[in-house]
N, C-alpha and C positions, 0 to 999 in steps of 0.2 A: 503493499499500498504507499510506506513511503518512495519507493524507489517510481512510481506511478505518480505521484504528485510532484517529486523532483522534476520528472521528466515532462510535466504539465507547466510547473513555473518558468522551467526553460524555454520552452515555446512559445508561451505569453511575452516572456522579456524578450526572446529573439524578434517575435513578430511585432514588439514596439519600437525595437531598434530599426529595421527594417521600414516601419513606414515614417521615422524620424528620418532616415536617410533619404527617401526618395522626396519627402518635402524638401529637403537642405538641397540635393541632386537639384529637385526642378528650379527652385532659388538662383541655385547657380548659374544655372541655364538661361533664367529671362535676364541674371543680373550681367550676363557675357553678351547678351543680345543688345542690351540696352549699350555697353561699352562700345559694340562694334559699330552700332546705331550711330552712335555720338563722332566716333571716330573719320565715319563715314561722310558726316556731316562738316565734317570739320571740312577735311580734302575738297568736298564741294563749293567750301567758302559759304556754309549757310549757318554759322554762328550767330548768337541772336534768335535763334528759332529756338521754342521750346520743345520737352520728346511731344507732349501732344498735339501738337501742331504740325509738327512731322507725319505724325500717325495719321492724323487728320488728312493730309496731303497726299498720303503714300498707298491710295487706293489701290497700284499696280501690285502692292507687295505680295510676292509668291504666288502671282499669275505666271502658271508653268510653261503656258504658251509663248509666253512675252520672255525675251532674255535681258538680261538686268542691265543692260542700257537704257532697251526700252520702257522698262517697266519706269528709270531714272527720267526720263524723258517726261512721263504722265506726272510723276513727283514733283517735278520744278516747273512744267504748267499749273499744277495746281497751288504751287506755293504762288505764283505770281498774281492767281485768282484770290487766295487766301486773302493776301494785305501786299498790295503794290509797294506800298511806301517801304515796308519792311526788305520788301524784293529788291528795290533800289541798292538798300543798304547793304545787304550781303550777295546774294547769288549774281548778279547784275554790275555790283561796282567796280570790278575790274574790267568792263566790257563798255564803260560810259566815262571813259577818261575826256572825251574829243567832246567838249559843252557847246562849242563852236557849230558842230554837226548838227542839222536842222531833223534828222532824223533820230540823233539821241536828244535831242530838247524837247523832239512830240513825245518820246518813250517817257522821259521824265514826265510828262504832265499827263499823260493816259496813266502811266501807273498809280500816281498821288491819288489816282479817283478811284483807284479799284479797291475793294474792300470785301468779305466775305460773300464770293461769289460762289455759289454749287461746286461740290466740285465732282471733276469728270471721273467717271469709272471706266475701267475697261470692258471694252464689248469684243466676244470671238467673232461677232460676224462683220464687224468695223476693221477687226485686226485681217481676216482674211481678204477681204478687199483692199487696204492698204499694201498688205502684201504681194497680193497680186500684182498692183502695179511698181510698186518697187522693183520685184524681180523682173518685169516688162520691162521697166526706162532702163536698168540696168544691164541688163542683157542687150537691147538694143542701142544703149549709148543715148535712148531721147531724153527730152527735159518736158514739163509740162502737165496737165492735168489729161489729155487726151491719150489712149493707150494706144498700142501701135496697132492694134486690128481697128481702130477709128471712132471706137466707144469711145461717150463723153466718162465725166466723174461721174454723174448720174445714173447713166445707164449699167456703167461698172458696178457702181455702190448697191444698185436694186437685185443685182445677181443673188446678193447675198445678206443684204438688210433692204429693207423694202418698207417698213412700219416706223415712218417718221415722218416728222411734220418741215423738217428745216435742216440742210446737211450742208460742211462745207469741208475743204482739203486744204491740208498747205502741203509742199513739196520743197526740200531743202536738198542742196548737192555740196560734195565737199566735206561734210563733216560726218565721224562714226559716232562723237562723245555726246550724251546727253544736251550738256549746257551749252555746248559752242552750237548744238544745233537749235536750239531752245533762243537763247540768244541772238543767235543771226537771224531769226525770223521774227523777234521782238523788234528788233531794230527795223528790219525790213528796207533797208536803205535800197532805194531806185525803183521803189514798187511805189508809185504815186497813191495809190488806192489803199496801203497800210491794209492788205487784204490778210496775209498770213499773221500778221498781229492782232486785226480784230478778232479775226478766227477764236486764238489761243484765249481772250480777253473776254471772249462774248458770252452775256450773263445765260443766254437760253443753252446751251451745251451742255449735256447734261454725261454724255458717252463719249468714248474716243478710242480709236484702232491704228497704233501704230507699229512701223514695220523698218527697221533699218537694215540695207542690201550692199551687197558691192555695185560700182556704178563703172563700166569699162572708159568711162570718158573721164569723168570727176572722181571716180575710186569709190565717193559713197554716197549714197541716198537717203532720205528717209522719208517716207508719205507719211502723214498722220488723217485720219479721218473722222470727223466730228458729225455727231446727230443730238438730234434733243426729243 
């Protein structure tokens, strides 16, 4: 009887220890993830953002069909939409040195008006439409919104995604890093309509698909498809 009681006490003690270890291990995992997130934010120039703000904007985190850089494109776009003035002081700061540039001057003005727009979430169908166009443009060396088969942007997106009221698209060339891509589109130098900037900051858009692919002329191209 004593031996049975001894083993029962030993079993209960071991169970308590294992539960405590698992809780501790989970906490270490969360702590490590937080540290890695903070370090990544510093690398991206995002000091000044809270972890809560980053989490709110990071709607593409761990989305399996997106590459890490495609996820970052969505994160950075969302941070610009979350707080434009803070975005100027953090992510955008290294890109806004030439205040005499009219496009940079207008971007300052536009971003200062942006506050708490809805966060765009990744959409698999919009991703498929964006990936098709990025691969098509990359393989043929073309640029623009018309596919090599002559399909317009609307016709192409409709193949995968038709339940929308409003759509838009950004095409960027020459960059494969998320921050370079987003800032190039936000500055939008040489584009009189500022259409790329307007897409990224459009309060109506709630869904996004992003694809970065090789390009035989510009090395890389990125396509962003938007819908509400």
